[in-house]
C-alpha positions in Angstrom: 75.8 79.8 0.0 72.2 79.7 1.3 69.1 81.6 0.3 66.1 81.4 2.6 62.8 83.0 1.8 59.2 82.9 3.1 56.9 80.7 1.0 53.5 82.3 0.7 54.9 85.8 1.5 53.6 87.6 -1.6 50.0 86.4 -1.0 50.2 87.0 2.7 51.7 90.5 2.4 49.2 91.6 -0.2 46.6 91.7 2.6 48.7 93.4 5.3 49.7 96.9 6.3 53.4 97.8 5.9 54.0 97.8 9.6 52.7 94.2 9.8 55.1 93.2 7.1 57.9 94.9 8.8 57.0 93.2 12.1 57.1 89.7 10.5 60.4 90.3 8.6 62.1 91.9 11.5 61.1 89.0 13.8 62.3 86.4 11.3 65.5 88.1 10.3 66.4 88.8 14.0 66.0 85.1 14.8 68.0 84.1 11.8 70.8 86.6 12.8 70.9 85.0 16.2 71.1 81.5 14.7 73.8 82.7 12.3 75.9 84.0 15.1 75.6 80.7 17.0 76.5 78.6 13.9 79.3 81.1 12.7 77.4 81.7 9.5 78.0 85.1 7.7 74.9 87.0 6.8 75.4 88.7 3.4 72.1 90.6 3.0 68.4 90.5 3.0 66.4 91.2 -0.1 62.7 91.6 0.5 61.7 88.4 2.3 65.0 86.6 1.3 67.9 86.0 3.7 71.3 85.4 2.1 74.1 83.8 4.1 77.4 82.1 3.4 79.9 80.0 5.3 83.6 79.8 4.5 83.7 83.6 3.9 85.4 85.8 4.8 87.4 83.1 6.7 87.6 79.5 5.2 85.8 76.8 7.2 86.5 73.1 6.5 83.0 72.2 7.8 81.2 74.9 5.7 78.6 72.5 4.2 77.4 70.8 7.4 77.5 74.1 9.2 75.2 75.7 6.6 72.9 72.7 6.6 72.5 72.9 10.4 71.9 76.7 10.2 69.1 76.1 7.5 67.5 73.4 9.6 67.7 75.6 12.7 66.0 78.4 10.9 63.2 76.3 9.6 62.6 74.7 13.0 62.9 77.8 15.2 61.2 80.3 12.9 58.2 78.1 12.5 58.0 77.6 16.3 58.4 81.4 16.9 55.9 82.5 14.2 53.2 81.2 16.5 53.9 84.1 18.7 53.0 86.5 15.8 49.8 84.7 14.9 47.7 86.6 17.4 48.8 90.0 16.1 49.3 89.3 12.4 46.4 86.9 11.7 45.8 83.1 11.8 47.0 82.7 8.2 50.5 83.7 9.4 50.9 80.1 10.5 50.6 79.1 6.8 54.0 80.7 6.0 56.9 78.4 5.7 60.6 78.9 5.0 62.1 77.7 1.7 65.8 77.0 1.5 68.3 76.8 -1.4 71.9 75.9 -0.9 74.9 75.3 -3.1 78.6 75.0 -2.5 81.4 76.1 -4.8 83.6 79.0 -5.8 82.4 82.6 -5.5 83.8 86.0 -6.1 83.3 88.2 -3.1 84.1 91.8 -2.2 82.8 95.2 -1.4 81.5 97.1 -4.4 82.4 100.8 -3.9 80.1 103.6 -4.6 77.6 105.7 -2.8 76.2 102.8 -0.9 79.0 100.3 -0.7 78.2 96.8 0.4 79.6 93.3 0.4 78.5 91.3 -2.7 78.8 87.7 -3.9 79.0 86.7 -7.6 79.3 83.5 -9.6 77.5 80.4 -10.7 77.4 79.1 -7.1 75.2 82.1 -6.1 72.9 81.6 -9.1 72.5 77.9 -8.4 71.7 78.4 -4.7 69.1 81.0 -5.7 67.4 78.8 -8.2 67.3 75.9 -5.8 65.5 78.1 -3.2 62.8 78.9 -5.7 
């Protein structure tokens, strides 16, 4: 399980218009989605500026740990390189933003919680540990 968020996002976004925040997150998450497809990583969800992904689900993968580590490395490398493109429209301090990663491997309970807005969810200590490692 991997949690990736934007270090400095709260301070940066406090001085931005909503459309600028949307532009940054859409740009970052689209790039992460492309990298996830290439690395066969499953995107679970995004929560504010946090991207949550998993390997080994829904289909088991023997190489889940190195696959996730490569995905996280790619995100950090590519997103920082690509954020330079946004600097001219979102401000010079956009270059101060960095990605923060937390990963953990272990058992999870996964499934779709039904209701008005059903969605795939992950539960368990593995999720909590990965989240704490990211922060």
